[in-house]
C-alpha positions as a Markdown table, in Angstrom:
| # | Residue | x | y | z |
|---|---|---|---|---|
| 1 | Met | -0.9 | 24.9 | 22.7 |
| 2 | Pro | 0.1 | 25.5 | 19.4 |
| 3 | His | -0.7 | 23.1 | 16.7 |
| 4 | Pro | 1.9 | 20.2 | 16.3 |
| 5 | Leu | 2.3 | 21.2 | 12.5 |
| 6 | Leu | 3.0 | 24.9 | 13.4 |
| 7 | Leu | 5.5 | 23.5 | 16.2 |
| 8 | His | 7.3 | 21.5 | 13.4 |
| 9 | Ile | 7.6 | 24.7 | 11.4 |
| 10 | Arg | 8.9 | 26.6 | 14.1 |
| 11 | Lys | 11.7 | 24.0 | 15.1 |
| 12 | Arg | 12.4 | 23.5 | 11.4 |
| 13 | Arg | 12.9 | 27.3 | 11.0 |
| 14 | Leu | 15.0 | 27.6 | 14.1 |
| 15 | Arg | 17.3 | 24.7 | 12.9 |
| 16 | Arg | 17.8 | 26.4 | 9.5 |
| 17 | Tyr | 18.5 | 29.6 | 11.1 |
| 18 | Arg | 21.3 | 27.9 | 13.3 |
| 19 | Lys | 22.8 | 26.1 | 10.7 |
| 20 | Gly | 24.1 | 29.1 | 8.6 |
| 21 | Tyr | 21.8 | 32.0 | 8.0 |
| 22 | Val | 22.9 | 33.6 | 11.3 |
| 23 | Asp | 26.4 | 34.0 | 9.9 |
| 24 | Gly | 25.4 | 34.7 | 6.4 |
| 25 | Arg | 26.3 | 31.8 | 4.5 |
| 26 | Gly | 22.9 | 30.9 | 3.4 |
| 27 | His | 22.3 | 34.3 | 1.9 |
| 28 | Leu | 25.6 | 34.1 | 0.2 |
| 29 | Arg | 24.8 | 30.8 | -1.6 |
| 30 | Leu | 21.6 | 32.4 | -2.8 |
| 31 | Ala | 23.4 | 35.4 | -3.9 |
| 32 | Leu | 25.8 | 33.4 | -5.8 |
| 33 | Ala | 23.4 | 31.3 | -7.4 |
| 34 | Phe | 21.2 | 34.4 | -8.7 |
| 35 | Val | 24.5 | 36.0 | -10.1 |
| 36 | Leu | 25.2 | 32.8 | -11.9 |
| 37 | Val | 21.7 | 32.7 | -13.4 |
| 38 | Leu | 21.9 | 36.4 | -14.4 |
| 39 | Ala | 25.3 | 35.8 | -16.1 |
| 40 | Ala | 23.9 | 32.8 | -17.8 |
| 41 | His | 20.9 | 34.5 | -19.0 |
| 42 | Thr | 22.9 | 37.4 | -20.2 |
| 43 | Gly | 25.2 | 35.1 | -22.0 |
| 44 | Ala | 22.3 | 33.3 | -23.8 |
| 45 | Met | 21.0 | 36.5 | -25.0 |
| 46 | Val | 24.4 | 37.4 | -26.4 |
| 47 | Ala | 24.7 | 34.0 | -28.0 |
| 48 | Leu | 21.1 | 33.2 | -29.1 |
| 49 | Glu | 19.7 | 36.8 | -29.7 |
| 50 | Gly | 22.7 | 38.6 | -31.1 |
| 51 | Met | 22.6 | 41.1 | -28.4 |
| 52 | Ser | 25.3 | 43.3 | -26.9 |
| 53 | Val | 26.5 | 42.4 | -23.3 |
| 54 | Met | 25.0 | 45.6 | -22.2 |
| 55 | Asp | 21.5 | 44.9 | -23.8 |
| 56 | Gly | 21.6 | 41.4 | -22.8 |
| 57 | Phe | 22.0 | 42.3 | -19.0 |
| 58 | Trp | 19.5 | 44.9 | -19.4 |
| 59 | Leu | 17.0 | 42.6 | -20.6 |
| 60 | Thr | 18.0 | 40.1 | -18.0 |
| 61 | Ala | 17.9 | 42.8 | -15.0 |
| 62 | Thr | 14.1 | 44.0 | -16.0 |
| 63 | Thr | 12.9 | 40.5 | -16.5 |
| 64 | Ala | 14.5 | 39.3 | -13.1 |
| 65 | Thr | 12.8 | 42.3 | -11.2 |
| 66 | Thr | 9.5 | 41.7 | -13.2 |
| 67 | Val | 9.6 | 45.3 | -14.6 |
| 68 | Gly | 9.4 | 44.3 | -18.4 |
| 69 | Tyr | 9.7 | 47.8 | -20.1 |
| 70 | Gly | 9.3 | 46.0 | -23.6 |
| 71 | Asp | 11.9 | 47.8 | -25.2 |
| 72 | Leu | 14.2 | 44.3 | -25.6 |
| 73 | Ser | 13.0 | 40.8 | -25.7 |
| 74 | Ala | 13.9 | 37.5 | -26.9 |
| 75 | Lys | 12.8 | 36.7 | -30.5 |
| 76 | Thr | 13.9 | 33.5 | -31.2 |
| 77 | Thr | 12.6 | 30.1 | -29.9 |
| 78 | Ala | 15.9 | 29.3 | -28.2 |
| 79 | Gly | 16.2 | 32.6 | -26.6 |
| 80 | Arg | 12.6 | 32.6 | -25.4 |
| 81 | Leu | 13.1 | 28.9 | -23.7 |
| 82 | Ala | 16.2 | 30.2 | -22.2 |
| 83 | Thr | 14.5 | 33.2 | -20.7 |
| 84 | Val | 11.8 | 30.5 | -19.4 |
| 85 | Val | 14.1 | 28.3 | -17.9 |
| 86 | Leu | 16.9 | 30.7 | -16.6 |
| 87 | Met | 14.7 | 33.6 | -15.4 |
| 88 | Tyr | 11.4 | 32.4 | -14.7 |
| 89 | Gly | 12.5 | 28.9 | -13.6 |
| 90 | Cys | 15.6 | 30.0 | -11.6 |
| 91 | Gly | 15.9 | 33.4 | -11.3 |
| 92 | Ile | 12.6 | 34.6 | -9.9 |
| 93 | Phe | 12.4 | 31.2 | -7.9 |
| 94 | Ile | 15.6 | 32.3 | -6.2 |
| 95 | Leu | 14.4 | 35.7 | -5.5 |
| 96 | Ala | 11.2 | 34.5 | -3.9 |
| 97 | Lys | 13.1 | 32.0 | -1.8 |
| 98 | Ala | 15.4 | 34.8 | -0.7 |
| 99 | Val | 12.5 | 36.8 | 0.4 |
| 100 | Asn | 10.8 | 33.7 | 2.2 |
| 101 | Asp | 14.3 | 33.0 | 4.0 |
| 102 | Trp | 14.4 | 36.6 | 4.9 |
| 103 | Phe | 11.1 | 36.2 | 6.8 |
| 104 | Asp | 12.3 | 32.9 | 8.3 |
| 105 | Val | 15.3 | 34.7 | 9.6 |
| 106 | Lys | 13.1 | 37.4 | 11.2 |
| 107 | Thr | 10.7 | 35.0 | 12.6 |
| 108 | Ala | 13.3 | 33.0 | 14.0 |
| 109 | Lys | 15.1 | 35.8 | 15.5 |
| 110 | Ala | 12.1 | 37.2 | 17.2 |
| 111 | Glu | 11.2 | 33.8 | 18.5 |
| 112 | Arg | 14.8 | 33.3 | 19.9 |
| 113 | Lys | 14.7 | 36.8 | 21.6 |
| 114 | Leu | 11.2 | 36.1 | 23.2 |
| 115 | His | 12.2 | 32.7 | 24.4 |
| 116 | Gly | 15.7 | 33.5 | 25.5 |
| 117 | Ser | 18.3 | 31.8 | 23.3 |
| 118 | Trp | 19.3 | 35.0 | 21.7 |
| 119 | Asp | 22.9 | 36.4 | 22.4 |
| 120 | Trp | 22.2 | 40.1 | 23.0 |
| 121 | Asn | 25.8 | 41.1 | 22.9 |
| 122 | Met | 25.4 | 43.9 | 25.3 |
| 123 | His | 27.6 | 46.4 | 27.0 |
| 124 | Asp | 27.4 | 48.4 | 30.2 |
| 125 | His | 24.1 | 46.4 | 31.2 |
| 126 | Leu | 22.6 | 45.4 | 34.3 |
| 127 | Leu | 22.8 | 41.7 | 34.7 |
| 128 | Val | 20.1 | 40.1 | 37.0 |
| 129 | Ile | 20.8 | 36.4 | 37.9 |
| 130 | Gly | 18.1 | 34.2 | 39.3 |
| 131 | Asn | 14.4 | 33.7 | 39.9 |
| 132 | Pro | 12.6 | 36.0 | 42.4 |
| 133 | Asn | 9.6 | 33.5 | 42.6 |
| 134 | Pro | 10.6 | 30.0 | 41.6 |
| 135 | Gly | 7.8 | 28.1 | 40.0 |
| 136 | Glu | 6.3 | 27.4 | 36.7 |
| 137 | Asp | 2.7 | 28.3 | 37.4 |
| 138 | Arg | 1.0 | 31.4 | 36.1 |
| 139 | Gln | 0.9 | 33.0 | 39.3 |
| 140 | Ser | 4.7 | 32.6 | 40.0 |
| 141 | Leu | 5.3 | 34.0 | 36.5 |
| 142 | Glu | 3.3 | 37.1 | 37.2 |
| 143 | Arg | 4.8 | 37.9 | 40.3 |
| 144 | Ala | 8.3 | 37.5 | 39.0 |
| 145 | Ala | 7.3 | 39.9 | 36.0 |
| 146 | Asp | 5.8 | 42.2 | 38.5 |
| 147 | Phe | 9.2 | 42.1 | 40.5 |
| 148 | Phe | 11.4 | 42.6 | 37.5 |
| 149 | Ala | 9.0 | 45.5 | 36.3 |
| 150 | Arg | 9.4 | 47.3 | 39.5 |
| 151 | Leu | 13.1 | 47.0 | 39.6 |
| 152 | Ala | 13.7 | 48.2 | 36.1 |
| 153 | Ala | 11.3 | 51.2 | 36.6 |
| 154 | Gln | 13.1 | 52.2 | 39.9 |
| 155 | Val | 16.5 | 51.7 | 38.1 |
| 156 | His | 15.5 | 53.6 | 34.9 |
| 157 | Ala | 14.1 | 56.4 | 37.2 |
| 158 | Asp | 17.5 | 57.7 | 38.1 |
| 159 | Pro | 19.0 | 60.0 | 35.3 |
| 160 | Arg | 22.4 | 58.3 | 35.5 |
| 161 | Trp | 20.6 | 54.8 | 34.6 |
| 162 | Thr | 17.7 | 55.8 | 32.2 |
| 163 | Asp | 19.2 | 54.4 | 29.3 |
| 164 | Thr | 20.9 | 51.2 | 30.7 |
| 165 | Pro | 19.8 | 48.0 | 29.2 |
| 166 | Ile | 18.7 | 45.1 | 31.7 |
| 167 | Leu | 19.4 | 41.5 | 30.8 |
| 168 | Leu | 18.0 | 38.7 | 33.0 |
| 169 | Leu | 19.6 | 35.3 | 33.2 |
| 170 | Thr | 16.7 | 33.0 | 34.3 |
| 171 | Pro | 14.9 | 29.8 | 33.0 |
| 172 | Met | 11.7 | 30.9 | 34.1 |
| 173 | Phe | 10.6 | 32.6 | 30.9 |
| 174 | Ala | 11.8 | 30.0 | 28.3 |
| 175 | Ala | 8.5 | 28.4 | 27.7 |
| 176 | Ala | 6.0 | 31.1 | 27.8 |
| 177 | Gly | 8.2 | 34.0 | 26.6 |
| 178 | Leu | 9.2 | 37.2 | 28.2 |
| 179 | Pro | 6.0 | 39.1 | 29.1 |
| 180 | Pro | 5.2 | 42.0 | 26.9 |
| 181 | Arg | 5.3 | 44.5 | 29.6 |
| 182 | Leu | 8.8 | 43.5 | 30.4 |
| 183 | Arg | 10.0 | 44.0 | 26.7 |
| 184 | Glu | 8.2 | 47.4 | 26.6 |
| 185 | Leu | 10.5 | 48.5 | 29.5 |
| 186 | Gly | 13.5 | 47.5 | 27.5 |
| 187 | Ile | 14.2 | 44.2 | 29.4 |
| 188 | Ala | 15.7 | 41.2 | 27.7 |
| 189 | His | 16.5 | 37.7 | 29.0 |
| 190 | Tyr | 18.7 | 34.6 | 28.2 |
| 191 | Asp | 17.3 | 31.2 | 29.3 |
| 192 | Gly | 19.4 | 29.3 | 31.6 |
| 193 | Ser | 21.2 | 29.6 | 35.0 |
| 194 | Pro | 24.9 | 30.5 | 35.9 |
| 195 | Thr | 25.9 | 26.9 | 36.2 |
| 196 | Ala | 24.5 | 25.9 | 32.6 |
| 197 | Arg | 27.1 | 25.3 | 30.2 |
| 198 | Gly | 27.6 | 28.5 | 28.0 |
| 199 | Ala | 24.9 | 30.5 | 29.8 |
| 200 | Leu | 27.0 | 32.8 | 31.8 |
| 201 | Glu | 29.3 | 33.6 | 28.8 |
| 202 | Ala | 26.3 | 34.5 | 26.8 |
| 203 | Val | 25.3 | 37.5 | 29.0 |
| 204 | His | 28.9 | 38.8 | 28.7 |
| 205 | Pro | 29.7 | 39.1 | 32.5 |
| 206 | Asp | 32.9 | 41.0 | 31.6 |
| 207 | Arg | 31.1 | 43.8 | 30.0 |
| 208 | Ile | 28.3 | 44.4 | 32.6 |
| 209 | Arg | 27.9 | 47.7 | 34.6 |
| 210 | Val | 26.2 | 46.0 | 37.7 |
| 211 | Ala | 25.2 | 42.5 | 38.4 |
| 212 | Ile | 22.3 | 41.2 | 40.8 |
| 213 | Val | 22.6 | 37.8 | 42.1 |
| 214 | Leu | 19.0 | 36.8 | 43.4 |
| 215 | Ala | 18.8 | 34.1 | 46.5 |
| 216 | His | 16.9 | 31.0 | 45.3 |
| 217 | Ser | 14.9 | 31.3 | 48.4 |
| 218 | Glu | 13.9 | 33.9 | 50.9 |
| 219 | Val | 14.0 | 31.8 | 53.8 |
| 220 | Asp | 16.2 | 28.8 | 53.3 |
| 221 | Ser | 19.8 | 29.7 | 54.3 |
| 222 | Ala | 21.0 | 26.8 | 52.0 |
| 223 | Ser | 20.4 | 28.9 | 49.0 |
| 224 | Asp | 23.4 | 31.0 | 50.1 |
| 225 | Ala | 25.8 | 28.2 | 48.8 |
| 226 | Val | 24.2 | 28.7 | 45.2 |
| 227 | Thr | 24.6 | 32.6 | 45.6 |
| 228 | Phe | 28.1 | 32.0 | 46.6 |
| 229 | Asp | 29.0 | 29.7 | 43.8 |
| 230 | Thr | 27.3 | 32.2 | 41.3 |
| 231 | Val | 29.4 | 35.1 | 42.6 |
| 232 | Asp | 32.4 | 33.1 | 42.2 |
| 233 | Arg | 31.6 | 32.2 | 38.7 |
| 234 | Leu | 30.9 | 35.8 | 37.7 |
| 235 | Arg | 34.3 | 36.8 | 39.1 |
| 236 | Arg | 36.1 | 34.0 | 37.3 |
| 237 | Ala | 34.4 | 34.8 | 34.2 |
| 238 | Gly | 36.1 | 38.2 | 34.1 |
| 239 | Cys | 33.4 | 40.3 | 35.9 |
| 240 | Thr | 34.9 | 43.4 | 37.3 |
| 241 | Ala | 32.0 | 45.4 | 37.9 |
| 242 | Pro | 29.9 | 45.7 | 41.3 |
| 243 | Val | 28.0 | 42.4 | 42.3 |
| 244 | Ile | 25.1 | 42.7 | 44.6 |
| 245 | Ala | 24.2 | 39.4 | 46.1 |
| 246 | Glu | 21.0 | 38.7 | 48.2 |
| 247 | Cys | 21.8 | 36.5 | 51.5 |
| 248 | Val | 19.4 | 34.8 | 53.7 |
| 249 | Asp | 21.7 | 34.2 | 56.7 |
| 250 | Asp | 23.5 | 37.4 | 57.9 |
| 251 | Gly | 25.9 | 35.1 | 59.1 |
| 252 | Asn | 27.2 | 34.1 | 55.4 |
| 253 | Ala | 27.6 | 37.6 | 54.6 |
| 254 | Pro | 31.3 | 37.8 | 55.3 |
| 255 | Arg | 31.9 | 34.8 | 53.0 |
| 256 | Leu | 30.1 | 36.2 | 50.0 |
| 257 | Arg | 32.2 | 39.3 | 50.3 |
| 258 | Ala | 35.2 | 37.3 | 50.4 |
| 259 | Ala | 33.9 | 35.5 | 47.3 |
| 260 | Gly | 33.8 | 38.9 | 45.5 |
| 261 | Ala | 30.2 | 40.2 | 46.3 |
| 262 | Ser | 30.6 | 44.0 | 46.4 |
| 263 | Ser | 27.4 | 44.3 | 48.8 |
| 264 | Val | 25.2 | 42.0 | 50.4 |
| 265 | Val | 21.5 | 42.7 | 51.1 |
| 266 | Arg | 18.6 | 40.5 | 52.6 |
| 267 | Pro | 16.0 | 39.0 | 50.1 |
| 268 | Met | 13.1 | 41.3 | 49.9 |
| 269 | Arg | 10.7 | 40.2 | 47.3 |
| 270 | Gly | 7.9 | 42.4 | 48.1 |
| 271 | Tyr | 10.3 | 45.5 | 48.0 |
| 272 | Pro | 12.6 | 45.6 | 44.9 |
| 273 | Glu | 13.0 | 49.0 | 45.3 |
| 274 | Met | 15.8 | 48.2 | 48.0 |
| 275 | Leu | 17.6 | 46.4 | 45.2 |
| 276 | Ala | 17.3 | 49.4 | 42.9 |
| 277 | Arg | 18.7 | 51.6 | 45.6 |
| 278 | Ser | 21.7 | 49.3 | 45.8 |
| 279 | Val | 22.4 | 49.6 | 42.1 |
| 280 | Val | 21.9 | 53.5 | 41.4 |
| 281 | Ala | 23.2 | 54.5 | 45.1 |
| 282 | Pro | 25.8 | 51.9 | 46.3 |
| 283 | Gly | 25.5 | 51.8 | 50.1 |
| 284 | Ala | 22.0 | 53.0 | 50.3 |
| 285 | Glu | 20.9 | 49.4 | 51.1 |
| 286 | His | 22.9 | 49.1 | 54.0 |
| 287 | Ile | 21.1 | 52.3 | 55.4 |
| 288 | Ile | 17.8 | 51.2 | 54.5 |
| 289 | Ser | 18.1 | 47.6 | 55.8 |
| 290 | Thr | 19.3 | 48.7 | 59.2 |
| 291 | Leu | 15.8 | 50.6 | 59.5 |
| 292 | Phe | 13.9 | 47.3 | 59.3 |
| 293 | Thr | 15.6 | 45.7 | 62.2 |
| 294 | Ala | 15.6 | 46.5 | 66.1 |
| 295 | Glu | 19.4 | 46.4 | 66.3 |
| 296 | Gly | 21.7 | 49.2 | 65.8 |
| 297 | Asp | 20.1 | 52.1 | 64.2 |
| 298 | Glu | 16.3 | 52.2 | 64.3 |
| 299 | Cys | 13.5 | 54.5 | 63.0 |
| 300 | Asn | 11.5 | 55.6 | 66.1 |
| 301 | Arg | 8.4 | 57.4 | 66.1 |
| 302 | Val | 8.3 | 60.2 | 69.0 |
| 303 | Asp | 4.9 | 61.4 | 69.8 |
| 304 | Leu | 5.0 | 65.0 | 71.1 |
| 305 | Pro | 2.8 | 66.2 | 74.1 |
| 306 | Arg | 1.5 | 69.1 | 71.9 |
| 307 | Thr | 1.8 | 70.4 | 68.4 |
| 308 | Trp | 5.3 | 71.9 | 67.6 |
| 309 | Asn | 5.2 | 74.7 | 65.1 |
| 310 | Gly | 8.1 | 76.2 | 63.7 |
| 311 | Pro | 10.9 | 75.7 | 60.7 |
| 312 | Trp | 12.1 | 72.2 | 60.2 |
| 313 | Arg | 15.8 | 73.0 | 60.4 |
| 314 | Glu | 15.2 | 73.9 | 64.2 |
| 315 | Val | 14.0 | 70.4 | 64.8 |
| 316 | Cys | 17.2 | 69.0 | 63.0 |
| 317 | Arg | 19.3 | 71.4 | 64.7 |
| 318 | Ala | 18.1 | 70.6 | 68.3 |
| 319 | Leu | 18.2 | 66.9 | 68.0 |
| 320 | Ile | 21.7 | 66.6 | 66.4 |
| 321 | Asp | 23.2 | 69.2 | 68.6 |
| 322 | Ala | 22.1 | 67.2 | 71.6 |
| 323 | Gly | 23.3 | 63.9 | 70.0 |
| 324 | Ile | 19.8 | 62.4 | 69.8 |
| 325 | Gly | 19.6 | 60.7 | 66.6 |
| 326 | Thr | 18.7 | 62.1 | 63.1 |
| 327 | Pro | 15.2 | 63.4 | 62.3 |
| 328 | Ile | 14.0 | 62.2 | 58.9 |
| 329 | Gly | 10.2 | 63.2 | 58.9 |
| 330 | Tyr | 7.1 | 64.1 | 60.9 |
| 331 | Ala | 3.3 | 63.4 | 61.2 |
| 332 | Asp | 0.8 | 66.3 | 61.6 |
| 333 | Gly | -2.5 | 66.3 | 63.6 |
| 334 | Asn | -4.3 | 64.5 | 60.8 |
| 335 | Gly | -2.0 | 61.6 | 60.8 |
| 336 | Gln | -0.4 | 62.7 | 57.4 |
| 337 | Val | 3.4 | 61.7 | 57.3 |
| 338 | Phe | 5.9 | 64.0 | 55.7 |
| 339 | Ala | 9.4 | 62.4 | 54.8 |
| 340 | Asn | 12.5 | 64.6 | 54.8 |
| 341 | Pro | 10.4 | 68.0 | 54.7 |
| 342 | Val | 13.1 | 70.1 | 53.2 |
| 343 | Arg | 11.2 | 73.3 | 52.5 |
| 344 | Thr | 10.6 | 76.9 | 53.5 |
| 345 | Gly | 8.0 | 77.8 | 56.0 |
| 346 | Asp | 6.7 | 76.4 | 59.2 |
| 347 | Ile | 5.6 | 72.7 | 60.0 |
| 348 | His | 2.9 | 71.6 | 62.3 |
| 349 | Ala | 4.3 | 68.3 | 63.9 |
| 350 | Asp | 2.4 | 66.2 | 66.4 |
| 351 | Ala | 5.0 | 63.2 | 66.1 |
| 352 | Leu | 8.6 | 63.0 | 64.7 |
| 353 | Phe | 10.3 | 60.2 | 63.1 |
| 354 | Val | 14.0 | 59.9 | 64.4 |
| 355 | Ile | 16.8 | 57.4 | 63.4 |
| 356 | Ile | 18.1 | 56.4 | 66.6 |
| 357 | His | 20.9 | 54.3 | 67.7 |
| 358 | Asp | 20.6 | 51.6 | 70.6 |
| 359 | Asp | 22.9 | 53.8 | 72.7 |
| 360 | Gln | 20.7 | 56.9 | 72.2 |
| 361 | Glu | 17.4 | 55.3 | 73.4 |
| 362 | Gln | 17.6 | 56.4 | 77.0 |
| 363 | Asp | 17.8 | 60.1 | 75.8 |
| 364 | Val | 14.5 | 59.9 | 73.7 |
| 365 | Pro | 12.2 | 61.4 | 76.6 |
| 366 | Arg | 14.4 | 64.6 | 76.3 |
| 367 | Ile | 13.3 | 65.4 | 72.7 |
| 368 | Pro | 10.0 | 67.4 | 73.7 |
| 369 | Ser | 12.0 | 69.5 | 76.2 |
| 370 | Leu | 14.7 | 70.3 | 73.4 |
| 371 | Leu | 11.9 | 71.6 | 71.4 |
| 372 | Gly | 10.6 | 73.7 | 74.4 |
| 373 | Leu | 7.4 | 71.6 | 74.8 |
């Protein structure tokens, strides 16, 4: 826990930043004060030392910057007093204060970015709303960070999305700050929820490339109501980009689509890669999700009576021509699995992995005979 004095200084800097330096008014006041001091000292050198305006300004400039070439200097007592008061007492003080304020602004800016109160003013970004692991304990934060890191890595792995910024709208990193490994991946965050005043507007939903709305819970269907509200708020805020929404109860999926969700997926906290697929390859998430259920299309393992040797294309042609599913991979005699083995040369398959629909299951026993086994 930081020392109370450090917390006080930090809050004071943030207040100062919010009061004007963010829009430049504080810097403008300092600049005007410095110009007035320069003008006053130049005038004093002209009036008290008999210098020309150019010589007076030259002496003023070299004194303010502490260069001090020595070619010109105040000779009279009044001129020297004016230099002490105006340049050393005011000018250099203003310069020092400007430097100090600049560091204050940089510090305040870094703190606001770290703790989620900075308006990133993004365009064409991926917006992720919600908490993948609700909770404020360290383990919850680490699991959430791991989820976001894997999601970002999968999205950025696609050449079309490599440079796309990712912005999180979540309150979970406000206290501890965004973890360094997420910042290194180019992820930023804004502290808040979509229902908090001004939070949704701060992430610019009208400029996003895609939005993801995470379910508040993986198992509680009541969280679908929160997701429904968030999707509706996004659309009302001017979001025209695709919105991917997680849905716990499949029965609520039609209502989410009616509210404006472009795609509805099941929450899978241990598998953020599926969300990434829905971002970079819209529709792929539906194909993937069907493989996790026993209804509709299902990935079946078909063990062969003996090893089949030959080109992969012959396997695909035999099954597709017979209307018995779509082969997507095989396992050899050592149990090693090969997915989508598109290559030249023969394969040695002891088992096949085939996407089979419910009405094709009765034909599965025919597969070995189709391969001549």
